[in-house]
N, C-alpha and C positions, 0 to 999 in steps of 0.2 A: 378617727385617723390617728395614727402614730405620730410622734414628733417629727420623724423623718418624712413621713408622707405630707405633713403640713408644709415643711420647708420645700419639698419637691413641687407641690401645687403652687406655692407662692412664687417660686422661680419660674415655673411654666407660665403663670398668669402675667407676671411682670415682663418676661422676655417677649411674649406675644403682644402684650399691651403696647410695648414700645413700637412694634412693627405696624400694628393696626392704627394706633393713634397717629403716627406720622403719615399714614396714607390719607387721612381726612383733615388733620389739623391745618394742612397747607392750603385748603380751598379758600378760606377767608383771607389768606395772605396774598392771594394771586393779584388782585388789583394793585396793592401796594408794591409788589415786586415789579410788575409791569411799568408803574409810574416811575420807579427809581432806575431800573435796568433797561427799560424799553422793550420793543417786540410785539406789543399788542396781544391779541387773542392767541396767536400761534405759540408765543412764549409761555403763556399761561397753560396751554395744552401740554407743551413739552415738559414743563416743571412737574406736572402730575404724571405724565406718561413715561418719562425717562425712568422714573422710580418703578412704575408698574411693568415696563418691558423686561427689565432685568429681574425683578421680583418674580413675575410669571414664568420667566424662562428657567430660573435657577431654583425655584422652590422645590421642584421634583429632584434636582441634583442633590439637594440638601439631605434628602432621605438616604441616598447612597453614601454620601459623605459621612453621615452619622454611623452607618454600618462599618465604614472603613476606619474612621478616626475615633469614633466613640461620641455619644450624644453630648457629654459634658464639654469635651474639647471643642466640638463644633459650636455649641452655644457660646463658649468663651470667645471664639474667633468672631462669631457674628455680632456679639455685644461690642467688642472692642472696635471692629470695623464700622459698625453703626455709629458709635460715638465719634470716631475720627472723621467720618463723612459728615456727620451733623455739624461739627466745628467748622469744617471746610465750607459748607453750605452758608453758615452764618457769616463767614468772612468773605463771601464771593464778591469779586470785583466787577463781574460781568454776567450777563444772562447765560453765555455759553459755558463759563466756569461752573455756574450754579447747576446747569442741566447735567454736565458731566459728573459733578459730585453726587447729584441725585441718582444717577445710574449706578454709581459705586454703592450708594446707600441701599439701593434696591437689592444688590448682590448680597450685602450683609443682612438685610432684612429677610432675605430668602432662607438664610441659615437658621433663623430663630423659630419660625412657626412649626415645621415638622419636627425639629429636634425637641422642642418643648412638649409637644403632644406625645412623642415617642417616650419621653421621660415619664409622662403620666401613665401610659399604657404599660410600661415595664415595671412601675412601682405599685400600681393599684390593680386589684383583681375583683371580679364579681360586681355586685351592686355599688361598692365604693368607687369603682372605676367610672361607672355611669354617672354617679354624682359629681366626681372630680371633672369629668368632661364637660358636664353641664355648667359647673362654675366657670370653667376655662372659656367655654363658648359665650356665656353671659358677659364675662368681663371684657372679652375681646370685642363683642358687639357694642357694649357701652363705650368702649374706647373709640370706635368708629363714629358713633353718634355724638359723643361729647367733644370730639376733636374740633369742630367748627367754633364752638363757644370758647374753648381754651385759646385757640388761635386768635380769635377776635379780640379778646381781652389784651393779649400781648401786642397785637398790631396797634390798637388804639392807645394803650397806656405806655408802651415802651418802644418796640421796633419789630418789624416783620422778621428781622434776622434772629431775634431771640425765640421766635416760634419754634425754630429748629433745634433749640437747646433745651426745650422742654423735657426731652427724654434723658438728659445727662444724669439726673438724680436717680430715676429708676434703673438706668444702666449700672450706676455705681452700686446701688443696693443689691442688684441681681448678682453682680460679680462677687460681692462680699458674701452673699448667701451660698454661692457655688463653692467658694473657698472653704466655708464652714461645713459644707454638706458632708464631705468625706464619703461620697457616693461612689461605689465601684463601677467604673465605666464599662460598657459592653461594646465589644467589637465582633462582627460576624466574620468568621474565617472564610476567606475566598471572596469576600465582597469586593466589587470593583465599581468605579465611577464611569458612566457612559459619557465620555467627553464629546464624542461625535454627536450624540443625541442632544447634548446641551448646546453645542454650537449651531446645530440645525434649528433648534427651537428658538434661540436668541436671534438668529439671522431671519427666520420666518416672521417673528413678531415685529422685529425692528424694521424690516422692509415694508410690511403692510402699514404699520403705524406711520412711518415716514411719509408714505404716499397719501394717506388720509389726511394727515395734518397739513402738509405742504401743498396739496393740490389746489386749494383756493387761491394761492399766490401765483402758481405757475400753470395750472390747468392740466387736465389728464393727457393732452397731447404732448406735453413736454417729456423727453426721454428721462429727465431727472426725477420725473414722477412715476411713469409707467414701468421703467426698468427696475427700480427698487421694489415696486409692488409686485411684479412678476417673479423677481428673484425671491422675495419673501414668501409668495405663495408656493413656489416650487420647493423652497427650503422647509417650509412647514409640512408639505406633503412628504418630503424626504424624511422628516422627523417621525411622522406616523409609520412610514415603512420601516424605519430603523427600530421603532418600538415593537413592531411585529416580529422582526428577525433577531433582535439583540438577545443574548443569553441572559443578561441581567438588565431588563429595560427599566427606565425611570418611571414609565407609566404603563404597567402591564395591561395590555388591551383586553385580556381575558376577564378583567374586572367588569367590563361593560356587557358581559353576557348576562349579568343580573338585571332583571327588568327595572327594579326600583333604583338601581345604581345609575343605569343610562338615562332613565326618565328623570330622576332627581337631578343629575348634572345638566340635562337639557333645560330643565326648569331653572337651574342655577344660572345658566348663561343669560336667559331672558330677564329674570328678576334682578340679578346683580348688575347687568348692564343698565337697566332702568334706574336702579338705586344710585349707581355712580353718576349717571347722566343728570339725574335729578338733583343730587347734592352739588355737583359742579355748577350747574346752571343757576340754581337758586342762590348759592353763596355769591357768585359773581354778579348776578343781576341785581340783588338787593343793594349792592354797594354802587355799581356803575350805573345802573338804570334808575333805581329808586332813591339813591343818594344816602342810604343808611350808613353809619359808621360800622367798622368791622365787628365791634362787639355786639351790636344789635342784630347784625346779619348772622352772627354765630348763635345768638339767643333764639333766633327764629326756629332753629331745630330742636330747642330744648324740650318742648312738649313731647316730641318723639322719644327723647331719652328718658323722660320721666315715665312714660307709658311702658317702655321696654323694661325699665328696672322694676316697675310695680307689677307687671303682668306676664312677663316672660316665663317665670317658673310655673305659673298656673296654666298657661297655654301649653307648656311642655307636658304637664301632668295630664291635662285633658286629651292631648294628642296621644299619649301613651295608652289611655283607656279607649279612645274612639278611633285611633289610627291617624296617620298623617294626611291622607288624601283630602279630607274635608278642609282641613286648615290650609294645606298647600293650594287648594282651589279658591277658597273664599278670601284668603289673605291677599293674594295679588289683585283680586277683583276690587277689594276695598281700597288698596293702594291706587288702582286705576281711577277710582272715584275721587280720591284725594288729589291726584294729579290733575284731573279735569276741573276740580274746584279752583285750581290756580289760574284758570282762564278768566276768573273774575278780576285779576290784577289789571288795573288801569293806570293811565298816566297820572291821574289824581290819586296818588298812592295812599292806601290805608291798610296797615298791617292787620289790624284786628278784624276787619271786615273781609279783606281780600286774601290774606295769606294764612292766618291762623286756622280757619276751619279746614283748609286743605292739609295743613301740616298735621293737625290732630287726627284726621281720618287716615292720612298716610301712615302716621305712627301706629295706629291700631292695626293696620294691615301688616306692617313690618313685624309687629310683635306676634301676630298670629302665624306668621310664615316662617321665621328664621329657625326656631328650635325644631319644629316638626320636619323641616327640610333637612336639617343636619341629621336628625335621628333617622329619617328615611334612608339617606345615603349611607350612613355608617352601619345602620341595621341591616343593610342588604349584603354585607360582606362579613365573612368569618372574622371573629375578634382578633385573631393573630395577624390579620392584614388591615387592621383599622388604622394603623399609622399611614400606610401608603394610600389607603382609601381617602383619608382626611386630606392628605397632601395633594392628591389629584383634585378633590373638590375645592380646596383652597386655591389652587392654581387656576382652575376653571373660572372661579369667581373673580380672581384678579384680572385674568385675560379678558373676561367679559367687560369689566369696568374699563380696562385699557382701551379696548376697541370702541366702546361707546364714547369715551372722551376724545379719542382720536377723531371720531366722526362728528364732533360738535358742530364744526363749521358748515358741514353739509346739511345737518339737521336744522340749524337756526337760520340758514341762508346767508352765511358769511358774517353776520353782525348780531351780537347779543343785545338787540334792542327789544322793545315790547313785543313786536311781531315775532321775533326770533324766540323770545321766552315762551310765548304761547304755542309756537310750533314744537318746542321741546317738550312742553307739558303734554301735547297730544301724542307725541312720539312715545313718551314714558308710559302713557296710558295704554297704547297699542301693545308695547312689550309686556306689560303686566297682564293684559288679557291673554296674550299668547302663552305667558307663563302659567296662567290659571288653566287654560285649555290643555297644555302639556301635562300638568299634574293630574287633572281629571281623567284624561284618557290613558295616561301612562302609569300612574302610581297605583299599587295594590296594597291594601292594608295588612294582609296576613300572608305574605309570601315567605316560603322557606328561603334560606340564603342560597340555595342552588338554583332558584328560579330567577 
């Protein structure tokens, strides 16, 4: 790599790291937030989903904004907005204020991921580009897996509020590197932002998520529940129609003509919904049900992180030789076994015998799945459209996690006790089996990009 390429890759990794880290670092802070600000399980769901609603809705808009304003400008706006929102969250006087600030943080976070990846694809060409994307993917995945441990240490030793200030240092370093870069920004002539599409997407996700989270409190018969749910479903249907008709759509539907792209994204929905549900339920139950401090609850996921760091590049190389289908089929099946091993958790709690085996097996499955899944989705699309393809896949994974966490109350039966924890483990396993079946039936190892 040239010195400029190294700086660009560092910027892209740090900017994305901030967004992905904040998506998971919050999980172990949820019980402490609920204790101080009140609200119970629904508050915990909203703290996570307020971020994911706006992130999922605007992550596609960010691609268009990068074309209109330039990638470096959008990155700067996203980093500054993320930092300001983080400070507001850390100072939140109430649950409602915190949730609103988390929604704003999601908007800023949406500007970071597509812009950082677009910076890589415009700076690197050929094999170095594949290597750079691999480093970027590995770093962001580690951020997702390491988040609970970092959050737990802060909650136990300092305060849950400081969890949201973890990203201030990397934001400052990234802004400094951007100032030093001297990189000529790129703007696409005639590019436009699909404002109507963004509004429809946000309304669609927000309405459905509101109905899922609040229905245990009010019931499906309440107009406060079914009306937003119907409006949300209609808005999201309108978003899809808009993408079909718009001159410059945020999510070009013709991408889904590629077999591996649509099959890979369907597998993404199932696998990432299960991953998000498992991470949320495990972090909260280990504290509220098993009585562990936040640090130990965060350490519970450390074996998965170690496995990911140690084996992800090897799995990526094997997938490159053998094709992604085998790994995308076996990986989710292994994760399903790991989830079912969590059924060993009992009221007389023992982490080493009841949780660790499931976490290790689950981590092996994650490691086998993530890189081949990313490679299958991006490899299905021409390289000049890799930016939008990655943005779509990122949005799909975030929306999948958003809906899974919104449905936590329905999955666990309204209370995250031991029985609810077991129900969640079974549901995660079912989603993983469906993800494996989707990959086995849908993914092909050697398709041309036109297929």
